[in-house]
C-alpha positions in Angstrom: 2.6 -42.4 -56.2 0.5 -43.4 -53.3 0.9 -41.5 -50.1 -0.7 -42.7 -46.8 -3.5 -40.9 -45.2 -1.4 -40.3 -42.1 1.1 -38.3 -44.2 -1.6 -36.4 -46.0 -3.3 -35.5 -42.7 0.1 -34.1 -41.5 0.3 -32.0 -44.6 -3.4 -30.8 -44.6 -2.8 -27.8 -42.4 0.0 -26.6 -44.6 -2.2 -27.2 -47.7 -5.1 -25.4 -46.0 -2.9 -22.3 -45.3 -1.4 -22.6 -48.8 2.2 -22.7 -47.5 3.3 -26.1 -48.8 5.2 -26.7 -52.0 3.5 -27.1 -55.3 4.5 -30.7 -55.4 2.9 -31.4 -52.0 -0.2 -29.5 -53.1 -0.5 -31.7 -56.2 0.0 -34.8 -54.1 -2.6 -33.8 -51.6 -5.1 -32.8 -54.3 -4.6 -36.1 -56.0 -5.1 -38.0 -52.8 -8.3 -36.2 -51.7 -10.0 -36.9 -55.0 -9.8 -40.6 -54.1 -10.0 -40.5 -50.3 -13.2 -39.3 -48.7 -11.8 -39.4 -45.2 -9.0 -36.9 -45.9 -11.3 -34.8 -48.0 -13.7 -34.5 -45.0 -10.8 -33.6 -42.7 -9.8 -30.8 -45.1 -13.4 -29.5 -45.2 -13.6 -29.7 -41.5 -10.5 -27.4 -41.3 -12.2 -24.9 -43.6 -15.3 -24.8 -41.5 -13.6 -24.8 -38.1 -12.2 -21.3 -38.4 -14.7 -18.9 -36.9 -13.9 -15.2 -37.0 -16.3 -13.3 -34.7 -17.9 -10.1 -35.6 -16.0 -6.8 -34.9 -18.4 -6.1 -32.0 -17.9 -9.6 -30.5 -14.1 -9.2 -30.8 -14.2 -5.8 -29.1 -16.3 -7.2 -26.2 -13.8 -10.0 -25.8 -10.9 -7.5 -25.9 -12.6 -5.3 -23.2 -13.1 -8.4 -21.0 -9.5 -9.2 -21.3 -8.5 -5.6 -20.5 -10.8 -5.7 -17.4 -9.3 -9.0 -16.3 -5.8 -7.6 -16.7 -6.7 -4.6 -14.6 -8.1 -6.7 -11.8 -5.1 -9.0 -11.9 -2.6 -6.1 -11.8 -4.6 -4.5 -8.9 -4.5 -7.9 -7.0 -0.8 -8.2 -7.6 -0.2 -4.7 -6.3 -2.3 -5.4 -3.2 -0.4 -8.6 -2.6 2.9 -6.8 -2.9 1.9 -4.2 -0.3 0.6 -6.9 2.0 3.9 -8.7 1.7 5.9 -5.6 2.5 3.7 -4.9 5.5 4.0 -8.4 6.8 7.8 -8.4 6.4 8.1 -5.0 8.2 5.8 -6.3 11.0 7.8 -9.5 11.3 11.1 -7.7 11.6 9.6 -5.3 14.2 8.3 -8.3 16.2 11.7 -10.0 16.0 13.5 -6.9 17.3 10.9 -6.5 20.1 11.4 -10.2 21.2 15.1 -9.7 21.1 14.9 -6.5 23.1 12.5 -7.8 25.8 13.5 -11.4 26.3 17.1 -11.7 25.2 18.2 -8.7 27.2 19.9 -7.2 24.2 20.0 -3.5 24.5 20.6 -1.3 21.5 22.7 1.8 21.7 20.3 4.7 21.4 22.4 7.8 21.2 
C-alpha cells in the first residue's frame, strides 16, 4: 500500500512520540525506507528537540519569575493610579457642581 508523503508527514510527529498505532508505525517505517525526504523530516524532528542544561533552565525560570514580579508590581501601581484618578475626578465634579451650578449640599 502506497501512502502519500503528505499523509506520512502528518503522522510523523505521532510516530516520533511513539503514540500512533502499530499499523501506522509499520506504514511509516515502510515509507521512510524508500522516501529520503520523509526520512530527513523525521531526522530533523529528532534533532530539533533541545533540552537545556539544568543551570540554563533555572536561569530562564528565574528570569520568568523576575518578569512576573515586575508585571505584578506594574499592575498594582496602575490600579492605585486608577483609583486615585477616579477619586480626584469625582472630587473635581463635586467641586464644579458646588461652585458653578449653585447646588448646595446639606451639611448637618
